[in-house]
C-alpha positions in Angstrom: -41.2 -51.7 -39.3 -39.0 -49.3 -37.2 -41.0 -47.4 -34.7 -38.2 -45.5 -32.9 -34.5 -45.3 -32.9 -31.7 -43.4 -31.2 -28.1 -44.0 -30.3 -29.0 -46.4 -27.5 -32.1 -48.3 -28.5 -34.2 -49.5 -31.3 -38.0 -50.2 -31.3 -39.8 -52.1 -34.1 -42.9 -54.1 -34.7 -42.7 -57.9 -33.9 -42.8 -60.1 -37.0 -45.2 -62.5 -35.2 -47.5 -60.2 -33.2 -49.4 -61.5 -30.2 -51.6 -58.4 -30.0 -52.7 -55.7 -32.4 -49.8 -53.7 -31.1 -46.6 -55.7 -30.4 -43.4 -53.8 -30.4 -39.9 -55.0 -29.4 -37.5 -52.4 -27.7 -33.9 -53.5 -27.7 -30.9 -51.7 -26.2 -28.0 -51.4 -28.6 -25.4 -52.7 -26.2 -24.4 -56.3 -25.9 -26.8 -57.6 -23.3 -27.9 -61.3 -23.3 -30.8 -60.9 -20.8 -32.6 -58.6 -18.3 -30.1 -59.7 -15.6 -27.1 -59.1 -17.8 -28.5 -55.6 -18.8 -29.0 -54.6 -15.1 -25.5 -55.9 -14.2 -23.5 -54.4 -17.1 -25.3 -51.2 -18.0 -24.9 -48.1 -16.0 -27.9 -47.1 -13.6 -28.4 -44.1 -15.9 -28.7 -46.3 -19.0 -31.1 -48.7 -17.3 -33.3 -45.8 -16.2 -33.1 -44.1 -19.6 -34.1 -47.4 -21.4 -37.2 -47.8 -19.3 -38.1 -44.1 -19.6 -37.9 -44.5 -23.4 -40.0 -47.6 -23.3 -42.8 -45.6 -21.5 -42.3 -42.7 -24.0 -42.6 -45.1 -26.9 -45.8 -46.7 -25.5 -47.3 -43.3 -24.8 -46.2 -41.0 -27.6 -45.5 -43.4 -30.5 -48.1 -46.1 -29.8 -50.8 -44.2 -28.0 -51.4 -47.1 -25.5 -51.4 -45.2 -22.1 -55.1 -44.6 -21.8 -56.3 -48.1 -22.5 -53.2 -49.9 -21.0 -50.5 -52.1 -22.2 -48.3 -55.0 -21.0 -44.5 -55.1 -20.8 -42.8 -58.5 -21.0 -39.1 -59.3 -20.7 -38.3 -63.1 -20.7 -35.1 -64.2 -18.9 -33.7 -67.6 -19.3 -35.0 -71.0 -20.5 -37.8 -71.4 -17.9 -39.3 -68.0 -19.2 -39.0 -69.2 -22.8 -36.4 -66.6 -23.7 -35.7 -67.5 -27.4 -33.4 -64.6 -28.4 -30.2 -64.2 -26.5 -30.4 -60.4 -26.4 -32.3 -58.4 -23.8 -35.5 -56.9 -25.2 -38.8 -55.8 -23.9 -42.1 -56.5 -25.6 -44.8 -53.8 -25.5 -48.3 -55.4 -26.1 -51.6 -53.6 -26.4 -54.5 -52.6 -28.6 -57.0 -55.0 -27.1 -57.9 -56.5 -23.7 -55.0 -59.0 -23.0 -56.5 -61.1 -20.3 -54.6 -62.9 -17.5 -50.9 -63.0 -17.3 -50.6 -66.8 -17.3 -53.0 -69.6 -17.9 -52.9 -71.5 -14.6 -54.1 -74.8 -16.2 -50.9 -75.0 -18.2 -48.5 -74.2 -15.4 -46.3 -77.1 -14.3 -44.2 -77.1 -11.1 
């Protein structure tokens, strides 16, 4: 389900949600990862993208008061599965710790 769209980005519900609210926000340009987005996009486009992520979390999802988490995976060690930069917005319940330390491997 589409949540928001304009000429530069698209936000929609994740098909395998990890929280009651789980939305993906994707810039419409050809960006493989967060690093690629920061290198190739203009400073104005990077700033605009993140301002719109905040606007979507606040105005469209109503998550500001209780809180939410943003996730952007970059590369194989971060389990980036889709080769296109995107941000996950997760909320709607208490999310717990960021990582489970008993499963971390060095």
